[in-house]
C-alpha positions in Angstrom: 32.8 131.6 -62.9 32.1 135.1 -64.0 34.0 138.3 -63.9 33.0 141.7 -64.4 35.2 142.6 -66.4 38.2 141.1 -68.4 37.8 137.4 -69.8 37.8 134.4 -68.1 39.8 131.6 -69.7 41.7 128.1 -69.4 38.8 127.2 -66.7 39.9 123.6 -65.1 38.6 122.1 -62.1 41.2 119.4 -61.0 40.8 116.7 -57.7 42.9 118.0 -54.1 44.1 115.0 -52.6 45.8 116.9 -50.3 42.0 118.2 -49.1 40.1 115.8 -50.3 38.4 118.1 -52.5 38.7 119.9 -55.6 41.1 123.2 -57.0 40.0 125.4 -59.4 42.8 127.2 -62.0 42.0 129.9 -64.1 43.6 132.8 -66.1 42.0 135.9 -66.2 42.7 138.1 -69.2 42.0 142.0 -68.3 44.0 144.1 -71.2 43.5 147.6 -69.5 41.3 146.8 -66.8 41.0 148.8 -63.7 39.7 145.8 -61.4 37.6 142.7 -61.7 35.0 141.3 -59.4 35.3 137.5 -59.5 32.7 134.8 -58.7 33.2 131.7 -58.2 30.8 128.2 -57.0 31.1 125.1 -58.2 27.5 123.4 -58.7 26.3 119.5 -59.9 23.3 120.2 -62.0 21.1 123.3 -59.9 22.3 122.1 -56.6 25.4 124.2 -54.9 28.2 121.9 -54.0 30.7 124.8 -52.8 30.9 127.9 -50.9 30.4 131.1 -53.1 34.0 132.2 -53.9 34.4 135.9 -54.4 37.5 138.2 -54.9 38.7 141.2 -56.0 41.6 141.6 -58.6 43.4 145.0 -58.9 46.4 145.0 -60.9 
C-alpha cells in the first residue's frame, strides 16, 4: 500500500468469510495534506493476487 502524501499506518490484512476473500484495513495520517492518492494490491511473492485498488482521498 502506498500513499502519495501522508503516512499509511497500522496496515493489516484479514480474512473476509462473507466473500471468501480478504479485507485490507489501514489508518492514513494526513497532517495538513490536501489530498492523497492511495494505491493497494495483494501479492504473494512476485505474483499479483488481486486487482489494484486506487482511491483519491480528500479532506
